[in-house]
FITI-980387 format. One record per residue (C-alpha): residue number from 1; x, y, z. Coordinates in nm, 2 decimals. Each point is the difference from the previous one (the first is absolute). Layout:
N
+-----+--------+--------+--------+
!   i !      u !      v !      w !
+-----+--------+--------+--------+
! NUM !      X !      Y !      Z !
...
+-----+--------+--------+--------+
// end
This chain:
269
+-----+--------+--------+--------+
!   i !      u !      v !      w !
+-----+--------+--------+--------+
!   1 !   8.96 !   4.94 !   2.77 !
!   2 !  -0.15 !   0.31 !   0.12 !
!   3 !  -0.05 !   0.27 !  -0.26 !
!   4 !   0.06 !   0.25 !   0.29 !
!   5 !   0.32 !  -0.09 !   0.24 !
!   6 !   0.04 !   0.21 !   0.32 !
!   7 !   0.29 !   0.02 !   0.24 !
!   8 !   0.02 !   0.16 !   0.36 !
!   9 !   0.30 !   0.09 !   0.20 !
!  10 !   0.08 !   0.26 !   0.26 !
!  11 !  -0.33 !   0.23 !  -0.10 !
!  12 !   0.05 !  -0.01 !  -0.38 !
!  13 !  -0.24 !  -0.20 !  -0.24 !
!  14 !   0.09 !  -0.11 !  -0.34 !
!  15 !  -0.24 !  -0.03 !  -0.24 !
!  16 !   0.08 !  -0.17 !  -0.28 !
!  17 !  -0.21 !  -0.08 !  -0.34 !
!  18 !   0.07 !  -0.35 !  -0.13 !
!  19 !  -0.15 !  -0.08 !  -0.33 !
!  20 !   0.32 !   0.04 !  -0.24 !
!  21 !  -0.15 !  -0.19 !  -0.28 !
!  22 !  -0.26 !   0.27 !  -0.03 !
!  23 !   0.22 !   0.31 !   0.08 !
!  24 !  -0.16 !   0.05 !   0.34 !
!  25 !  -0.30 !   0.09 !  -0.22 !
!  26 !  -0.31 !   0.11 !   0.24 !
!  27 !  -0.21 !  -0.28 !  -0.02 !
!  28 !  -0.31 !  -0.11 !   0.25 !
!  29 !   0.24 !  -0.24 !   0.20 !
!  30 !   0.26 !   0.26 !   0.03 !
!  31 !  -0.23 !   0.28 !   0.10 !
!  32 !  -0.16 !  -0.19 !   0.28 !
!  33 !   0.33 !  -0.12 !   0.10 !
!  34 !   0.16 !   0.38 !   0.03 !
!  35 !  -0.34 !   0.10 !   0.15 !
!  36 !   0.06 !  -0.23 !   0.26 !
!  37 !   0.37 !   0.07 !   0.08 !
!  38 !  -0.06 !   0.39 !   0.01 !
!  39 !  -0.30 !  -0.06 !   0.26 !
!  40 !   0.24 !  -0.19 !   0.21 !
!  41 !   0.28 !   0.25 !  -0.01 !
!  42 !  -0.24 !   0.28 !   0.08 !
!  43 !  -0.16 !  -0.18 !   0.32 !
!  44 !   0.33 !  -0.12 !   0.12 !
!  45 !   0.10 !   0.13 !   0.32 !
!  46 !   0.36 !  -0.10 !  -0.07 !
!  47 !   0.07 !   0.10 !  -0.37 !
!  48 !   0.09 !   0.31 !  -0.06 !
!  49 !   0.18 !   0.01 !  -0.35 !
!  50 !  -0.12 !  -0.17 !  -0.31 !
!  51 !   0.22 !  -0.11 !  -0.33 !
!  52 !  -0.21 !  -0.07 !  -0.32 !
!  53 !   0.21 !  -0.15 !  -0.24 !
!  54 !  -0.06 !  -0.29 !  -0.30 !
!  55 !   0.15 !  -0.31 !  -0.11 !
!  56 !   0.17 !  -0.07 !  -0.36 !
!  57 !   0.05 !   0.27 !  -0.23 !
!  58 !  -0.31 !   0.23 !   0.05 !
!  59 !  -0.11 !   0.16 !   0.36 !
!  60 !  -0.35 !   0.00 !  -0.14 !
!  61 !  -0.11 !   0.02 !  -0.40 !
!  62 !  -0.37 !   0.17 !   0.13 !
!  63 !  -0.33 !  -0.15 !  -0.11 !
!  64 !   0.00 !  -0.37 !  -0.10 !
!  65 !  -0.12 !   0.07 !  -0.36 !
!  66 !  -0.07 !  -0.40 !  -0.06 !
!  67 !  -0.27 !   0.03 !   0.31 !
!  68 !  -0.15 !   0.30 !  -0.14 !
!  69 !  -0.03 !  -0.15 !  -0.36 !
!  70 !  -0.16 !  -0.35 !   0.17 !
!  71 !  -0.22 !   0.22 !   0.21 !
!  72 !  -0.09 !   0.24 !  -0.27 !
!  73 !   0.01 !   0.32 !   0.23 !
!  74 !   0.26 !   0.26 !   0.01 !
!  75 !   0.22 !   0.05 !   0.28 !
!  76 !   0.06 !  -0.22 !   0.34 !
!  77 !  -0.29 !   0.21 !   0.16 !
!  78 !  -0.23 !  -0.19 !  -0.22 !
!  79 !   0.09 !  -0.35 !   0.12 !
!  80 !  -0.05 !  -0.16 !   0.30 !
!  81 !   0.09 !   0.18 !   0.32 !
!  82 !   0.23 !  -0.10 !   0.30 !
!  83 !  -0.20 !  -0.07 !   0.29 !
!  84 !   0.19 !   0.30 !   0.17 !
!  85 !   0.06 !   0.34 !  -0.12 !
!  86 !   0.38 !   0.07 !  -0.07 !
!  87 !   0.10 !   0.30 !   0.22 !
!  88 !   0.31 !   0.04 !  -0.17 !
!  89 !  -0.21 !   0.08 !  -0.36 !
!  90 !  -0.21 !   0.23 !   0.24 !
!  91 !   0.31 !   0.16 !   0.19 !
!  92 !  -0.14 !  -0.10 !   0.31 !
!  93 !   0.31 !  -0.11 !   0.19 !
!  94 !   0.18 !   0.21 !   0.23 !
!  95 !   0.35 !  -0.12 !   0.00 !
!  96 !   0.29 !   0.01 !  -0.24 !
!  97 !  -0.01 !  -0.20 !  -0.33 !
!  98 !   0.33 !  -0.06 !  -0.23 !
!  99 !  -0.03 !  -0.11 !  -0.33 !
! 100 !   0.28 !  -0.25 !  -0.15 !
! 101 !  -0.05 !   0.00 !  -0.34 !
! 102 !   0.20 !  -0.30 !  -0.17 !
! 103 !  -0.13 !   0.05 !  -0.36 !
! 104 !  -0.31 !   0.12 !  -0.23 !
! 105 !  -0.25 !   0.20 !   0.21 !
! 106 !  -0.31 !   0.08 !  -0.27 !
! 107 !  -0.30 !   0.12 !   0.05 !
! 108 !  -0.17 !  -0.10 !   0.35 !
! 109 !   0.38 !  -0.11 !   0.10 !
! 110 !   0.07 !   0.36 !  -0.10 !
! 111 !  -0.26 !   0.13 !   0.24 !
! 112 !   0.12 !  -0.21 !   0.30 !
! 113 !   0.32 !   0.13 !  -0.03 !
! 114 !  -0.09 !   0.37 !  -0.02 !
! 115 !  -0.22 !  -0.10 !   0.32 !
! 116 !   0.31 !  -0.07 !   0.21 !
! 117 !   0.18 !   0.26 !   0.22 !
! 118 !   0.35 !  -0.12 !  -0.10 !
! 119 !   0.13 !  -0.19 !  -0.35 !
! 120 !   0.31 !  -0.18 !  -0.08 !
! 121 !   0.03 !  -0.15 !  -0.32 !
! 122 !   0.25 !  -0.22 !  -0.20 !
! 123 !   0.19 !   0.14 !  -0.31 !
! 124 !  -0.18 !  -0.07 !  -0.29 !
! 125 !  -0.36 !  -0.04 !   0.13 !
! 126 !  -0.29 !   0.15 !  -0.23 !
! 127 !  -0.30 !   0.22 !   0.09 !
! 128 !  -0.29 !   0.09 !  -0.16 !
! 129 !  -0.35 !   0.15 !   0.10 !
! 130 !  -0.21 !  -0.20 !  -0.25 !
! 131 !  -0.33 !   0.15 !   0.02 !
! 132 !   0.02 !   0.17 !  -0.36 !
! 133 !   0.04 !  -0.32 !  -0.14 !
! 134 !  -0.29 !  -0.17 !   0.17 !
! 135 !  -0.25 !   0.28 !   0.09 !
! 136 !  -0.13 !   0.31 !  -0.17 !
! 137 !   0.21 !   0.21 !   0.22 !
! 138 !   0.36 !  -0.01 !   0.07 !
! 139 !   0.15 !   0.01 !   0.34 !
! 140 !   0.01 !   0.37 !   0.06 !
! 141 !   0.04 !   0.00 !   0.35 !
! 142 !   0.30 !  -0.19 !   0.08 !
! 143 !   0.29 !   0.22 !  -0.13 !
! 144 !  -0.18 !   0.29 !   0.20 !
! 145 !  -0.02 !  -0.18 !   0.33 !
! 146 !   0.33 !  -0.11 !  -0.06 !
! 147 !   0.14 !   0.33 !   0.01 !
! 148 !   0.12 !  -0.02 !  -0.34 !
! 149 !   0.03 !   0.26 !  -0.30 !
! 150 !  -0.30 !   0.07 !  -0.19 !
! 151 !   0.18 !  -0.12 !  -0.32 !
! 152 !   0.11 !  -0.31 !   0.16 !
! 153 !  -0.36 !  -0.04 !   0.13 !
! 154 !  -0.14 !   0.04 !  -0.33 !
! 155 !   0.25 !  -0.28 !  -0.12 !
! 156 !  -0.11 !  -0.23 !   0.26 !
! 157 !  -0.39 !   0.09 !  -0.06 !
! 158 !   0.04 !  -0.15 !  -0.35 !
! 159 !   0.13 !  -0.33 !   0.13 !
! 160 !   0.41 !   0.04 !  -0.14 !
! 161 !   0.19 !  -0.19 !   0.18 !
! 162 !   0.26 !   0.12 !   0.29 !
! 163 !   0.34 !  -0.20 !   0.09 !
! 164 !   0.08 !  -0.01 !   0.34 !
! 165 !   0.33 !   0.21 !  -0.04 !
! 166 !  -0.23 !   0.30 !  -0.16 !
! 167 !  -0.27 !  -0.02 !   0.28 !
! 168 !   0.32 !   0.00 !   0.26 !
! 169 !   0.15 !   0.34 !  -0.14 !
! 170 !  -0.38 !   0.15 !   0.00 !
! 171 !  -0.01 !  -0.07 !   0.34 !
! 172 !  -0.27 !  -0.26 !  -0.01 !
! 173 !   0.19 !  -0.28 !   0.13 !
! 174 !   0.23 !   0.02 !   0.35 !
! 175 !   0.26 !  -0.26 !  -0.06 !
! 176 !   0.12 !  -0.15 !  -0.35 !
! 177 !   0.20 !  -0.34 !   0.09 !
! 178 !   0.09 !  -0.33 !  -0.18 !
! 179 !  -0.19 !  -0.28 !   0.03 !
! 180 !   0.17 !  -0.19 !   0.28 !
! 181 !  -0.04 !   0.35 !   0.21 !
! 182 !  -0.35 !   0.04 !  -0.04 !
! 183 !  -0.14 !  -0.18 !   0.32 !
! 184 !   0.32 !   0.09 !   0.22 !
! 185 !  -0.04 !   0.35 !  -0.10 !
! 186 !  -0.38 !  -0.02 !   0.08 !
! 187 !   0.08 !  -0.16 !   0.32 !
! 188 !   0.24 !   0.27 !   0.10 !
! 189 !  -0.27 !   0.28 !  -0.06 !
! 190 !  -0.25 !  -0.21 !   0.21 !
! 191 !   0.29 !  -0.04 !   0.27 !
! 192 !   0.04 !   0.41 !   0.01 !
! 193 !  -0.38 !   0.02 !   0.05 !
! 194 !   0.01 !  -0.26 !   0.28 !
! 195 !   0.26 !   0.25 !   0.19 !
! 196 !  -0.19 !   0.30 !  -0.01 !
! 197 !  -0.26 !   0.06 !   0.34 !
! 198 !  -0.33 !  -0.16 !  -0.09 !
! 199 !  -0.16 !   0.34 !   0.04 !
! 200 !   0.22 !   0.17 !  -0.25 !
! 201 !  -0.04 !  -0.28 !  -0.25 !
! 202 !  -0.39 !   0.01 !   0.01 !
! 203 !   0.00 !   0.39 !   0.02 !
! 204 !   0.24 !   0.04 !  -0.29 !
! 205 !  -0.17 !  -0.23 !  -0.21 !
! 206 !  -0.34 !   0.20 !   0.05 !
! 207 !   0.12 !   0.34 !  -0.08 !
! 208 !   0.22 !  -0.14 !  -0.32 !
! 209 !  -0.32 !  -0.16 !  -0.13 !
! 210 !  -0.22 !   0.30 !   0.06 !
! 211 !   0.30 !   0.20 !  -0.22 !
! 212 !  -0.06 !  -0.21 !  -0.27 !
! 213 !  -0.16 !   0.20 !  -0.32 !
! 214 !  -0.35 !  -0.06 !  -0.07 !
! 215 !  -0.19 !   0.05 !  -0.32 !
! 216 !  -0.26 !   0.25 !   0.02 !
! 217 !  -0.39 !  -0.08 !   0.03 !
! 218 !  -0.07 !   0.18 !  -0.33 !
! 219 !   0.26 !  -0.21 !  -0.19 !
! 220 !  -0.12 !  -0.31 !   0.17 !
! 221 !  -0.36 !   0.09 !  -0.15 !
! 222 !   0.13 !   0.07 !  -0.33 !
! 223 !   0.20 !  -0.32 !   0.00 !
! 224 !  -0.33 !  -0.20 !   0.10 !
! 225 !  -0.17 !   0.15 !  -0.32 !
! 226 !   0.31 !  -0.07 !  -0.21 !
! 227 !  -0.03 !  -0.38 !   0.09 !
! 228 !  -0.33 !  -0.04 !  -0.14 !
! 229 !   0.08 !   0.22 !  -0.33 !
! 230 !   0.11 !  -0.28 !  -0.28 !
! 231 !  -0.11 !  -0.33 !  -0.11 !
! 232 !  -0.03 !  -0.27 !   0.31 !
! 233 !   0.05 !  -0.28 !  -0.26 !
! 234 !   0.41 !   0.11 !  -0.04 !
! 235 !   0.00 !  -0.09 !   0.39 !
! 236 !  -0.04 !  -0.37 !  -0.08 !
! 237 !   0.17 !   0.02 !  -0.35 !
! 238 !   0.32 !   0.11 !   0.17 !
! 239 !   0.00 !  -0.30 !   0.25 !
! 240 !  -0.08 !  -0.25 !  -0.27 !
! 241 !   0.27 !   0.15 !  -0.24 !
! 242 !   0.24 !  -0.04 !   0.32 !
! 243 !  -0.08 !  -0.37 !   0.07 !
! 244 !   0.00 !  -0.09 !  -0.37 !
! 245 !   0.32 !   0.20 !  -0.07 !
! 246 !  -0.14 !   0.19 !  -0.27 !
! 247 !  -0.02 !   0.38 !  -0.09 !
! 248 !  -0.36 !   0.09 !   0.14 !
! 249 !  -0.25 !   0.15 !  -0.26 !
! 250 !  -0.15 !   0.28 !   0.21 !
! 251 !  -0.33 !   0.17 !  -0.09 !
! 252 !   0.04 !   0.34 !   0.14 !
! 253 !  -0.34 !   0.12 !  -0.01 !
! 254 !  -0.34 !  -0.12 !   0.01 !
! 255 !  -0.05 !   0.31 !  -0.24 !
! 256 !   0.24 !   0.23 !  -0.18 !
! 257 !  -0.13 !   0.28 !   0.17 !
! 258 !   0.06 !  -0.09 !   0.32 !
! 259 !   0.36 !   0.09 !  -0.04 !
! 260 !  -0.13 !   0.36 !  -0.01 !
! 261 !  -0.19 !  -0.05 !   0.29 !
! 262 !   0.33 !  -0.03 !   0.25 !
! 263 !  -0.09 !   0.13 !   0.37 !
! 264 !   0.20 !   0.29 !   0.10 !
! 265 !   0.08 !   0.15 !   0.35 !
! 266 !  -0.27 !   0.20 !   0.15 !
! 267 !   0.14 !   0.24 !   0.21 !
! 268 !  -0.19 !   0.21 !   0.24 !
! 269 !  -0.01 !   0.40 !  -0.05 !
+-----+--------+--------+--------+
// end
């Protein structure tokens, strides 16, 4: 049984993560399967809309912590890479993409949700931008590019969990449905897109993506410095603690005075 299942019908491709026993965590095999599926969708002359979903109680739990601990390195980028780049991760697919969120969307799973153009979720789904738990900097950009208020974006950056109901009210989700209506609703949205003139579908997607908020370069540079500020040992400690189902024992700083050397925003003029 494949960890990535695909279906094709009337111009629509369904990509389904199928690793329910691990909450569709992004292990090496799953990442490779997703890269292959997204390349097929991007390159196909017959497929115009994609629906991404998961199997089981999770859409995607994000990084496979067990693999990271076994490998001794943090993050999926440090492990074996798929033979193909994933054009969805790189935002390099010029076709509409719908996510059908069937359950937990955490960490890398949450990032897959936010890359989509349209989002439908089941009631009770749980979302978390997990960077603050696993790295030395929280997910500062997610709420911003998602068009959320600063207070909600701050809560998101600190890895608080959100319900689908709350994110729907905040405008982050397009549809909120019962579980049995998830895929039918996603297919209805895809079918509507397929009724549009092809040029309208392509051109509208291009302008709407161009209008998405973008974090300023000076803030991206500050974030890069902040990602290096702190004890790097804590990266693996967070993952070991998760895998061992215990509370983490963080070091925090290699030297106590490092806390006072936090990089600050450097503004011109």
